[in-house]
RODO-2510 file (C-alpha; in nm, 4 decimals, decimal comma):
residues 532
     n   res          X          Y          Z
     1     m    -0,3083     4,4052    -0,2440
     2     v    -0,4219     4,0460    -0,3071
     3     e    -0,2931     3,7456    -0,1132
     4     k    -0,3213     3,3859    -0,2375
     5     r    -0,2112     3,0512    -0,1006
     6     l     0,1076     2,9431    -0,2714
     7     g     0,1939     2,6323    -0,0708
     8     a     0,3919     2,3694    -0,2563
     9     l     0,2587     2,4719    -0,6009
    10     p     0,6017     2,5897    -0,7317
    11     v     0,7603     2,2616    -0,6194
    12     v     0,4828     2,0542    -0,7780
    13     s     0,5139     2,2581    -1,0984
    14     e     0,8870     2,1917    -1,1144
    15     f     0,8477     1,8162    -1,0661
    16     t     0,5585     1,7787    -1,3159
    17     r     0,7693     1,9773    -1,5643
    18     r     1,0605     1,7400    -1,5167
    19     l     0,8227     1,4473    -1,5689
    20     d     0,6816     1,6207    -1,8791
    21     l     0,3379     1,5254    -1,7494
    22     a     0,1397     1,7729    -1,9569
    23     g     0,3413     1,6928    -2,2686
    24     i     0,2935     1,3158    -2,2318
    25     v    -0,0832     1,3585    -2,1884
    26     d    -0,1129     1,5996    -2,4807
    27     a     0,0853     1,3638    -2,7052
    28     v    -0,1825     1,0927    -2,6734
    29     c    -0,4810     1,3249    -2,6219
    30     p    -0,4460     1,5994    -2,8857
    31     g    -0,7078     1,8696    -2,9045
    32     g    -0,8930     1,9947    -2,6059
    33     a    -0,7171     2,3282    -2,6417
    34     s    -1,0382     2,5286    -2,6613
    35     a    -1,0551     2,8074    -2,4067
    36     h    -0,6714     2,8117    -2,4035
    37     v    -0,6093     2,5043    -2,1864
    38     t    -0,5047     2,1572    -2,3032
    39     h    -0,5953     1,8210    -2,1554
    40     g    -0,2369     1,7929    -2,0301
    41     q    -0,2589     2,1250    -1,8459
    42     v    -0,5883     2,0229    -1,6868
    43     i    -0,4457     1,6907    -1,5643
    44     e    -0,1398     1,8724    -1,4309
    45     a    -0,3708     2,1072    -1,2379
    46     l    -0,5684     1,8106    -1,1013
    47     v    -0,2434     1,6554    -0,9778
    48     a    -0,1538     1,9856    -0,8086
    49     n    -0,4970     1,9995    -0,6457
    50     r    -0,4591     1,6493    -0,5010
    51     l    -0,1204     1,7411    -0,3587
    52     t    -0,2224     2,0705    -0,1978
    53     s    -0,5949     2,0721    -0,1144
    54     p    -0,7866     1,7704    -0,2525
    55     a    -1,1372     1,8635    -0,3604
    56     p    -1,4309     1,7152    -0,5552
    57     l    -1,4253     1,8196    -0,9195
    58     v    -1,7001     2,0754    -0,8640
    59     r    -1,4787     2,2562    -0,6086
    60     v    -1,1509     2,2624    -0,8045
    61     e    -1,2332     2,5986    -0,9640
    62     d    -1,2776     2,7510    -0,6168
    63     w    -0,9422     2,6037    -0,5144
    64     a    -0,7762     2,7603    -0,8183
    65     r    -0,9137     3,1030    -0,7264
    66     c    -0,7879     3,0861    -0,3670
    67     w    -0,4525     2,9360    -0,4579
    68     a    -0,1910     3,0819    -0,6927
    69     v    -0,2767     2,8393    -0,9734
    70     e    -0,2919     3,1082    -1,2425
    71     e     0,0387     3,2561    -1,1288
    72     v     0,2205     2,9213    -1,1127
    73     f     0,0599     2,7160    -1,3917
    74     g    -0,0730     2,9959    -1,6122
    75     i    -0,4305     2,8636    -1,6044
    76     e    -0,7238     3,0951    -1,5343
    77     p    -0,9420     2,9475    -1,2564
    78     g    -1,2569     2,9654    -1,4689
    79     l    -1,1015     2,7158    -1,7108
    80     l    -1,0989     2,4484    -1,4389
    81     n    -1,4748     2,4078    -1,4034
    82     d    -1,6107     2,0592    -1,3402
    83     d    -1,7290     2,0161    -1,7008
    84     r    -1,3777     2,0848    -1,8363
    85     l    -1,2229     1,8533    -1,5781
    86     a    -1,4657     1,5754    -1,6686
    87     r    -1,3827     1,6109    -2,0392
    88     a    -1,0128     1,5808    -1,9604
    89     l    -1,0772     1,2633    -1,7588
    90     d    -1,2809     1,1220    -2,0473
    91     a    -0,9959     1,2041    -2,2862
    92     i    -0,7247     1,0243    -2,0893
    93     a    -0,9370     0,7246    -1,9895
    94     p    -0,8551     0,5136    -2,3004
    95     h    -0,4822     0,5824    -2,2550
    96     l    -0,4270     0,5293    -1,8824
    97     e    -0,1776     0,2437    -1,9103
    98     h     0,0238     0,4263    -2,1765
    99     i     0,0329     0,7483    -1,9738
   100     a     0,1284     0,5665    -1,6535
   101     g     0,4012     0,3654    -1,8268
   102     t     0,5465     0,6642    -2,0099
   103     v     0,5508     0,8855    -1,7018
   104     g     0,7057     0,6015    -1,5003
   105     a     0,9810     0,5512    -1,7582
   106     r     1,0412     0,9265    -1,7643
   107     a     1,0759     0,9283    -1,3839
   108     i     1,3354     0,6491    -1,3997
   109     a     1,5465     0,8401    -1,6515
   110     e     1,5015     1,1910    -1,5103
   111     f     1,5537     1,1108    -1,1428
   112     g     1,7950     0,8174    -1,1760
   113     i     1,5717     0,5741    -0,9882
   114     d     1,7046     0,2260    -0,9167
   115     v     1,4475    -0,0287    -1,0367
   116     s     1,6382    -0,3430    -0,9417
   117     r     1,3788    -0,4212    -0,6724
   118     l     1,0083    -0,3462    -0,7030
   119     h     0,7361    -0,4147    -0,4475
   120     w     0,3896    -0,4968    -0,5820
   121     d     0,0602    -0,4910    -0,3957
   122     m    -0,3067    -0,4113    -0,4524
   123     t    -0,5671    -0,2277    -0,2499
   124     s    -0,9377    -0,1544    -0,2801
   125     m    -1,1308     0,1728    -0,2655
   126     s    -1,4951     0,1729    -0,1652
   127     v    -1,7172     0,4093    -0,3638
   128     h    -2,0515     0,5646    -0,2773
   129     g    -2,3248     0,5268    -0,5364
   130     a    -2,5279     0,2640    -0,7170
   131     y    -2,3070     0,2147    -1,0263
   132     p    -2,5491    -0,0344    -1,1898
   133     a    -2,3761    -0,2910    -1,4100
   134     e    -2,5808    -0,1982    -1,7170
   135     g    -2,4669     0,1635    -1,6904
   136     q    -2,0942     0,0904    -1,6870
   137     d    -1,8519     0,0858    -1,9775
   138     e    -1,7058    -0,2646    -2,0108
   139     d    -1,3895    -0,1221    -2,1665
   140     f    -1,2909     0,0159    -1,8261
   141     p    -1,2600    -0,1339    -1,4760
   142     v    -1,6057    -0,2290    -1,3557
   143     i    -1,7168    -0,1095    -1,0136
   144     g    -1,8715    -0,3910    -0,8150
   145     y    -1,8750    -0,5848    -0,4906
   146     g    -1,5566    -0,7632    -0,3896
   147     h    -1,3452    -0,8183    -0,0796
   148     p    -1,2772    -0,4641     0,0457
   149     k    -0,9742    -0,3953     0,2629
   150     d    -1,1807    -0,1498     0,4705
   151     r    -1,4470    -0,4204     0,5327
   152     r    -1,7216    -0,2010     0,3899
   153     v    -1,9031    -0,4942     0,2324
   154     d    -2,2084    -0,2723     0,1891
   155     l    -2,0273    -0,0607    -0,0699
   156     k    -1,9054    -0,1384    -0,4190
   157     q    -1,5366    -0,0987    -0,4907
   158     v    -1,2648    -0,0515    -0,7468
   159     q    -0,9061    -0,1709    -0,7031
   160     a    -0,5619    -0,0321    -0,7753
   161     g    -0,2211    -0,1959    -0,7938
   162     l     0,1078    -0,0196    -0,7219
   163     a     0,4656    -0,1159    -0,7983
   164     v     0,6950     0,0738    -0,5618
   165     t     1,0727     0,0910    -0,5828
   166     a     1,2999     0,0021    -0,2942
   167     d     1,4842     0,3217    -0,3889
   168     g     1,2811     0,5915    -0,2147
   169     g     0,9493     0,4092    -0,2252
   170     i     0,8578     0,5570    -0,5653
   171     p     0,5307     0,4233    -0,7173
   172     l     0,6544     0,3953    -1,0730
   173     h     0,3668     0,1869    -1,1991
   174     a    -0,0036     0,1908    -1,1185
   175     r    -0,3040     0,0143    -1,2668
   176     v    -0,6768     0,0292    -1,1944
   177     f    -0,8697    -0,2997    -1,1765
   178     d    -1,2268    -0,4225    -1,1541
   179     g    -1,3798    -0,4206    -0,8084
   180     p    -1,4432    -0,7990    -0,8072
   181     a    -1,1079    -0,8872    -0,9731
   182     a    -0,9108    -1,1589    -0,7927
   183     e    -0,5785    -1,0185    -0,6764
   184     v    -0,3930    -1,3403    -0,7523
   185     s    -0,4833    -1,3119    -1,1233
   186     q    -0,3323    -0,9632    -1,1682
   187     v     0,0316    -1,0482    -1,0971
   188     v     0,1297    -1,1584    -1,4481
   189     g    -0,0117    -0,8452    -1,6101
   190     a     0,1746    -0,6291    -1,3614
   191     m     0,4948    -0,8220    -1,4272
   192     k     0,4657    -0,7645    -1,8029
   193     d     0,4018    -0,3929    -1,7524
   194     l     0,7029    -0,3647    -1,5244
   195     r     0,9246    -0,5468    -1,7738
   196     t     0,8227    -0,2964    -2,0417
   197     m     0,8802     0,0033    -1,8169
   198     a     1,2148    -0,1195    -1,6833
   199     s     1,3294    -0,1836    -2,0421
   200     t     1,6064    -0,4432    -2,0565
   201     r     1,7018    -0,4098    -1,6910
   202     d     1,6443    -0,7081    -1,4649
   203     f     1,4465    -0,6537    -1,1498
   204     l     1,3353    -0,8434    -0,8431
   205     m     0,9587    -0,8508    -0,7872
   206     v     0,8529    -0,8618    -0,4212
   207     a     0,4868    -0,9231    -0,3447
   208     d     0,2501    -1,0725    -0,0907
   209     s     0,1185    -1,4284    -0,0813
   210     k    -0,1279    -1,3587    -0,3644
   211     l     0,1658    -1,3967    -0,6020
   212     v     0,2155    -1,7621    -0,5125
   213     s     0,0013    -1,9654    -0,7478
   214     y     0,1033    -2,2280    -0,9995
   215     a     0,0053    -2,0056    -1,2942
   216     n     0,1870    -1,6981    -1,1603
   217     v     0,5085    -1,8817    -1,0720
   218     t     0,5071    -2,0534    -1,4122
   219     a     0,4764    -1,7174    -1,5887
   220     l     0,7464    -1,5547    -1,3761
   221     l     0,9871    -1,8416    -1,4380
   222     a     0,9181    -1,8301    -1,8116
   223     a     0,9820    -1,4560    -1,8192
   224     g     1,3000    -1,4868    -1,6152
   225     v     1,1680    -1,2484    -1,3510
   226     q     1,3038    -1,3174    -1,0046
   227     f     1,0635    -1,2854    -0,7131
   228     v     1,0233    -1,3084    -0,3371
   229     a     0,6838    -1,3739    -0,1771
   230     p     0,5482    -1,5429     0,1358
   231     v     0,3956    -1,8872     0,0983
   232     p     0,0203    -1,8984     0,1736
   233     a    -0,0245    -2,0609     0,5141
   234     a    -0,2404    -2,3379     0,3708
   235     q     0,0462    -2,4543     0,1465
   236     v     0,2858    -2,5326     0,4322
   237     k     0,2073    -2,8043     0,6856
   238     d     0,2825    -2,7384     1,0523
   239     g     0,5272    -3,0266     1,0520
   240     v     0,7589    -2,8266     0,8269
   241     y     0,7893    -2,5558     1,0911
   242     a     0,8001    -2,7963     1,3851
   243     a     1,0981    -2,9864     1,2489
   244     p     1,3756    -2,7229     1,2492
   245     d     1,5405    -2,5974     1,5660
   246     p     1,5532    -2,2133     1,5677
   247     a     1,8910    -2,2301     1,7394
   248     l     2,0371    -2,4060     1,4347
   249     a     1,9133    -2,1453     1,1881
   250     t     2,1349    -1,8573     1,0762
   251     v     2,0888    -1,5274     1,2617
   252     v     1,9878    -1,2512     1,0198
   253     d     2,1833    -0,9280     1,0542
   254     w     1,8837    -0,6945     1,0352
   255     v     1,7010    -0,4826     1,2919
   256     p     1,3566    -0,3296     1,2339
   257     d     1,3506     0,0512     1,2486
   258     r     1,1105     0,0395     1,5433
   259     d     1,3719    -0,1518     1,7469
   260     a     1,6784     0,0506     1,6494
   261     a     1,6856     0,2475     1,9756
   262     k     1,6174    -0,0545     2,1994
   263     p     1,8897    -0,2492     2,3801
   264     a     1,9968    -0,5639     2,1978
   265     e     1,8157    -0,8021     2,4322
   266     r     1,4800    -0,6326     2,3633
   267     r     1,5080    -0,6212     1,9862
   268     e     1,3179    -0,8538     1,7573
   269     s     1,5549    -1,1103     1,6099
   270     y     1,5279    -1,3282     1,3023
   271     r     1,6753    -1,6600     1,2046
   272     a     1,6528    -1,8216     0,8645
   273     l     1,7310    -2,1466     0,6891
   274     e     1,6266    -2,2917     0,3584
   275     d     1,4894    -2,5942     0,1811
   276     t     1,2709    -2,6318    -0,1286
   277     h     0,9018    -2,6010    -0,2040
   278     t     0,7114    -2,7827    -0,4768
   279     l     0,4038    -2,6454    -0,6515
   280     k     0,1742    -2,8783    -0,8409
   281     g    -0,0409    -2,7722    -1,1341
   282     p    -0,4176    -2,8146    -1,1614
   283     r    -0,3709    -3,1024    -1,4100
   284     k    -0,1785    -3,4228    -1,3583
   285     s     0,0165    -3,3523    -1,6759
   286     d     0,1436    -3,0174    -1,5425
   287     p     0,5120    -3,0338    -1,4492
   288     e     0,5957    -2,9765    -1,0853
   289     l     0,7744    -2,6522    -1,0017
   290     t     1,0466    -2,6597    -0,7371
   291     v     1,1810    -2,3310    -0,5968
   292     r     1,3854    -2,2161    -0,2983
   293     r     1,1966    -2,1846     0,0282
   294     i     1,3309    -1,9723     0,3116
   295     l     1,2014    -2,0655     0,6562
   296     v     1,2055    -1,7610     0,8841
   297     h     1,1697    -1,7487     1,2625
   298     s     1,0767    -1,4182     1,4281
   299     t     1,0988    -1,3810     1,8059
   300     a     0,8372    -1,1052     1,8010
   301     n     0,5963    -1,3161     1,5985
   302     a     0,6527    -1,6091     1,8337
   303     a     0,5871    -1,3958     2,1418
   304     g     0,2775    -1,2456     1,9846
   305     q     0,1337    -1,5829     1,8862
   306     q     0,2026    -1,7264     2,2310
   307     a     0,0380    -1,4273     2,3987
   308     a    -0,2651    -1,4560     2,1727
   309     r    -0,2949    -1,8290     2,2485
   310     d    -0,2639    -1,7690     2,6238
   311     k    -0,5376    -1,5079     2,6042
   312     r    -0,7700    -1,7425     2,4119
   313     l    -0,7050    -2,0272     2,6539
   314     t    -0,7620    -1,8061     2,9580
   315     k    -1,0923    -1,6760     2,8218
   316     a    -1,2009    -2,0263     2,7229
   317     a    -1,1114    -2,1631     3,0651
   318     e    -1,3184    -1,8915     3,2327
   319     d    -1,6166    -1,9682     3,0094
   320     l    -1,5851    -2,3457     3,0592
   321     n    -1,5514    -2,3188     3,4356
   322     k    -1,8632    -2,1041     3,4509
   323     l    -2,0448    -2,3574     3,2362
   324     a    -1,9286    -2,6480     3,4538
   325     s    -2,0632    -2,4659     3,7598
   326     a    -2,3921    -2,3870     3,5873
   327     a    -2,4487    -2,7364     3,4404
   328     g    -2,7724    -2,8774     3,5762
   329     g    -2,8975    -2,5328     3,6730
   330     r    -3,1862    -2,3320     3,5339
   331     h    -3,0217    -2,2469     3,2012
   332     y    -2,8424    -2,5779     3,1370
   333     k    -3,0826    -2,8461     3,2578
   334     s    -2,9959    -3,0988     2,9859
   335     a    -2,6799    -3,2443     2,8347
   336     e    -2,7887    -3,1100     2,4947
   337     k    -2,7852    -2,7515     2,6238
   338     v    -2,4455    -2,7995     2,7829
   339     l    -2,3086    -2,9442     2,4584
   340     a    -2,4533    -2,6576     2,2609
   341     r    -2,2839    -2,4058     2,4908
   342     v    -1,9532    -2,5906     2,4693
   343     g    -1,9796    -2,5629     2,0909
   344     v    -2,0303    -2,1864     2,1138
   345     i    -1,7309    -2,1451     2,3462
   346     t    -1,5134    -2,3649     2,1267
   347     a    -1,5918    -2,1630     1,8152
   348     k    -1,5686    -1,8213     1,9825
   349     r    -1,2383    -1,8896     2,1567
   350     r    -1,0951    -2,1033     1,8740
   351     v    -0,9883    -2,3943     2,0973
   352     a    -1,1368    -2,6854     1,9020
   353     s    -0,7961    -2,8415     1,8345
   354     c    -0,6910    -2,8688     2,1989
   355     l    -1,0133    -2,8859     2,4017
   356     r    -1,1037    -3,2270     2,5443
   357     f    -1,4315    -3,2543     2,7372
   358     t    -1,6954    -3,4924     2,8599
   359     v    -2,0621    -3,4216     2,9264
   360     a    -2,2247    -3,6851     3,1504
   361     e    -2,5605    -3,7293     3,3194
   362     d    -2,6309    -3,8826     3,6590
   363     d    -2,9222    -4,1125     3,7380
   364     a    -3,1504    -3,8115     3,7812
   365     g    -3,0570    -3,6792     3,4369
   366     t    -2,8535    -3,3875     3,5736
   367     p    -2,5690    -3,3013     3,3350
   368     s    -2,2079    -3,2335     3,4351
   369     l    -1,9062    -3,1060     3,2422
   370     t    -1,5413    -3,2007     3,2798
   371     w    -1,2755    -3,0615     3,0497
   372     h    -0,9039    -3,0032     2,9973
   373     f    -0,6676    -2,8735     2,7292
   374     d    -0,4505    -3,1296     2,5502
   375     q    -0,0963    -3,0259     2,6445
   376     e     0,0633    -3,2244     2,3627
   377     i    -0,1441    -3,0311     2,1083
   378     l    -0,0543    -2,7018     2,2736
   379     a     0,3128    -2,7947     2,2716
   380     a     0,2903    -2,8777     1,9023
   381     e     0,1259    -2,5424     1,8325
   382     a     0,3929    -2,3597     2,0327
   383     a     0,6655    -2,5374     1,8354
   384     v     0,5608    -2,3613     1,5153
   385     d     0,5204    -2,0148     1,6702
   386     g     0,7155    -1,7442     1,4949
   387     w     0,7777    -1,9375     1,1746
   388     y     0,6750    -1,8384     0,8233
   389     a     0,8044    -1,9205     0,4768
   390     l     0,9177    -1,7213     0,1755
   391     l     0,9573    -1,8466    -0,1803
   392     t     1,2179    -1,7038    -0,4125
   393     t     1,3859    -1,7697    -0,7449
   394     l     1,6967    -1,5741    -0,6449
   395     p     1,9951    -1,8095    -0,6713
   396     p     2,1931    -1,8686    -0,3499
   397     e     2,4982    -1,6900    -0,4897
   398     q     2,2913    -1,3727    -0,5264
   399     a     2,1108    -1,3879    -0,1948
   400     d     2,1522    -1,6075     0,1103
   401     p     1,8454    -1,6776     0,3302
   402     g     1,9022    -1,3647     0,5384
   403     q     1,9291    -1,1426     0,2314
   404     v     1,6060    -1,2878     0,0911
   405     l     1,4309    -1,1933     0,4152
   406     i     1,5719    -0,8389     0,4028
   407     h     1,4420    -0,8002     0,0458
   408     y     1,0973    -0,9077     0,1608
   409     k     1,0988    -0,6734     0,4610
   410     g     1,0970    -0,3834     0,2154
   411     q     0,7351    -0,4755     0,1368
   412     g     0,6314    -0,2340     0,4092
   413     t     0,7245     0,0452     0,1675
   414     v     0,4299    -0,0198    -0,0618
   415     e     0,1968    -0,0424     0,2383
   416     r     0,3187     0,2996     0,3538
   417     r     0,2462     0,4414     0,0086
   418     y    -0,1094     0,3115     0,0232
   419     h    -0,1387     0,4981     0,3520
   420     d    -0,0327     0,8175     0,1688
   421     f    -0,2623     0,7252    -0,1203
   422     k    -0,5691     0,7100     0,1023
   423     g    -0,4583     0,9790     0,3467
   424     p    -0,3054     1,3074     0,2255
   425     l    -0,4182     1,2511    -0,1338
   426     a    -0,7761     1,1682    -0,0306
   427     v    -0,8414     0,8895    -0,2774
   428     a    -1,1816     0,8197    -0,1224
   429     p    -1,4599     0,8969    -0,1538
   430     v    -1,4553     0,9192    -0,5328
   431     f    -1,7010     1,1849    -0,6455
   432     v    -1,7537     1,0973    -1,0118
   433     q    -2,0496     0,9245    -1,1714
   434     h    -1,9080     0,6923    -1,4371
   435     n    -1,6668     0,4014    -1,4073
   436     r    -1,4624     0,5479    -1,6936
   437     r    -1,4035     0,8669    -1,4958
   438     v    -1,3442     0,6755    -1,1733
   439     a    -1,0580     0,4885    -1,3405
   440     a    -0,9157     0,8106    -1,4843
   441     l    -0,9383     0,9989    -1,1546
   442     i    -0,7673     0,7168    -0,9621
   443     q    -0,4884     0,7193    -1,2208
   444     v    -0,4528     1,0952    -1,1710
   445     i    -0,4235     1,0360    -0,7961
   446     c    -0,1562     0,7732    -0,8655
   447     l     0,0351     1,0358    -1,0664
   448     a    -0,0015     1,2749    -0,7725
   449     l     0,1369     1,0022    -0,5442
   450     l     0,4354     0,9660    -0,7769
   451     v     0,5121     1,3387    -0,7475
   452     f     0,4525     1,3260    -0,3693
   453     c     0,7076     1,0437    -0,3314
   454     l     0,9638     1,1996    -0,5671
   455     i     0,9561     1,5162    -0,3560
   456     e     1,0083     1,3143    -0,0378
   457     r     1,2961     1,1231    -0,1996
   458     q     1,4601     1,4445    -0,3226
   459     v     1,4583     1,5998     0,0248
   460     r     1,5999     1,2868     0,1880
   461     r     1,8737     1,2432    -0,0718
   462     a     1,9716     1,6091    -0,0394
   463     l     2,0133     1,5622     0,3370
   464     g     2,2912     1,3107     0,2843
   465     p     2,3422     0,9614     0,4292
   466     e     2,1714     1,0352     0,7612
   467     q     1,8549     1,1625     0,5856
   468     t     1,7285     1,3487     0,8925
   469     m     1,6668     1,7149     0,9726
   470     r     1,5366     1,9446     1,2452
   471     g     1,2512     2,1932     1,2374
   472     l     0,9694     1,9649     1,1265
   473     y     0,8241     1,9219     1,4768
   474     p     0,7787     2,1773     1,7575
   475     d     1,0335     2,0023     1,9814
   476     n     1,2941     2,0402     1,7050
   477     r     1,3938     1,6745     1,7247
   478     r     1,5881     1,5285     1,4345
   479     v     1,3674     1,3102     1,2120
   480     s     1,3538     1,1730     0,8606
   481     p     1,1194     1,4003     0,6619
   482     t     0,8037     1,2477     0,5198
   483     g     0,6065     1,3740     0,2234
   484     r     0,3222     1,4606     0,4574
   485     m     0,5428     1,6870     0,6741
   486     i     0,7105     1,8477     0,3719
   487     f     0,3766     1,9469     0,2229
   488     y     0,2475     2,0595     0,5619
   489     h     0,5266     2,3135     0,6071
   490     l     0,5327     2,4327     0,2465
   491     g     0,1535     2,4649     0,2607
   492     e     0,1897     2,7792     0,4741
   493     l     0,3613     2,9763     0,1961
   494     t     0,1553     3,2638     0,0564
   495     l     0,1898     3,4908    -0,2467
   496     r     0,1230     3,8607    -0,2081
   497     i     0,0325     4,0297    -0,5361
   498     g     0,0576     4,4104    -0,5365
   499     h    -0,0003     4,6734    -0,8021
   500     i     0,1416     4,6664    -1,1539
   501     t     0,4617     4,8345    -1,0354
   502     d     0,4863     4,6137    -0,7279
   503     p     0,6130     4,2612    -0,8157
   504     p     0,4628     3,9583    -0,6376
   505     t     0,6352     3,8569    -0,3170
   506     v     0,6375     3,5236    -0,1358
   507     q     0,5666     3,5319     0,2364
   508     i     0,8017     3,2905     0,4153
   509     t     0,7354     3,2682     0,7878
   510     r     0,9628     2,9862     0,9051
   511     g     1,3194     2,8887     0,8423
   512     v     1,2220     2,5282     0,7735
   513     q     1,0392     2,6461     0,4618
   514     l     1,3558     2,7990     0,3201
   515     h     1,5492     2,4863     0,4139
   516     l     1,3012     2,2602     0,2320
   517     l     1,2999     2,4809    -0,0785
   518     d     1,6796     2,4709    -0,0785
   519     l     1,6831     2,0921    -0,0440
   520     l     1,4327     2,0671    -0,3298
   521     d     1,6481     2,3019    -0,5403
   522     t     1,3352     2,5017    -0,6254
   523     d     1,3560     2,8689    -0,7198
   524     i     1,0105     2,9998    -0,6379
   525     g     1,0844     3,3053    -0,8512
   526     q     1,0735     3,0942    -1,1670
   527     t     0,6943     3,0513    -1,1686
   528     r     0,4749     3,1951    -1,4403
   529     w     0,3614     3,5011    -1,2509
   530     p     0,2102     3,7968    -1,4431
   531     q     0,4792     4,0057    -1,6027
   532     t     0,4991     4,3681    -1,5007
***
């Protein structure tokens, strides 16, 4: 009697089959069928590995022996050695954009995904290793120093961009970029890819402030692609926010999920109104671009900014009072030393705009410090608390200011997918030695993320409008299932393989496993187990 981990392998197999993942890869990467396994089958196995037990390439063969990979995917574990995996990555590397686009289009058609609103964002992945410039292939994203999101400035990086649907948070499109690439310059390329994938259907592109540049807005307007994005803070003067009265703005009928259970008086509230925003080109001859601007006021943002200011002012006041008491003492015998310390406090506590002070010396040369905060400046700062601005090309008849804000609030979906990308799928560290293979492996992980999110979406849709279920947590509370919890519970499934006259049996230990398999409409008896 042999027992192997089965986990979510049958579910993954069913979803990769529906995506025709192996077939799409084999169509652009023919050959590689030596030793009875194609490039498409290898990539499919790599996707399954990332979804069940992520491992460095050198450990994938061990994973396949412990898990029911041969029984589910029909691939002998010995065929998944690190050399064969590396050759498959090399094979798909020149075709990453085609594979990603084709699989994304297949997902739209097969699963009926609504692509009317797509959220775009980029993230960085730090990599361990030297990756010298002269040893990298310039035809693929170059690994180099940039502005890492994890603040590991000591490590080189590569970047990835995701376009995630509002419908289920599905990452339909992914691209790998150079480590030093400026995020603002990647928007147009992403927009063109999304237009191709979405075919003739119109869509709304939601992104962060990196989208808002003269070149990007010009390209989006020319392509007829509607967008929503926040205005970079530097492009809006404080006077714009100080002018409107929040009480005169329209209340937005939207409540954040985190506040849903709170009483109405404790919930974050939003108000919105609109005007226009003008972007000027780098040359005088460039025509000005005027688009809708939605001014948004958030009570939670306002409270947070006020609390942060109060904290800075309190700390600065403590430091300044100590300095005033110590002026003329052993450590601050001269006015120059007092001034130098005031400069340190001002920079550290960020109070340069409102701090007013005087350093004087008496006849004996003993310095003294007097100071106060300018209340008019503080009042002006408080007047703009809670405000931020969004730009959009959506016409008013399609979306009023409140609806524009609601569209933008969906941007948290793509951020959640990056959390899955770097968490359960273990995107980092990347254990491959060439930038070509790094790009290919990250694309494979993006494909795994697509399957991960499709499985989550399928379970939620099958649950009906409420999209919640019991059994996922020990206290049996009703929650909305996440991909992470779905894979956790299915991960306990095992396959018991008996003698030739004893067919394989699946060991199911909890009712929630049966419930999830039913919601996923997966018949675990349809895998490619050895025939008796």
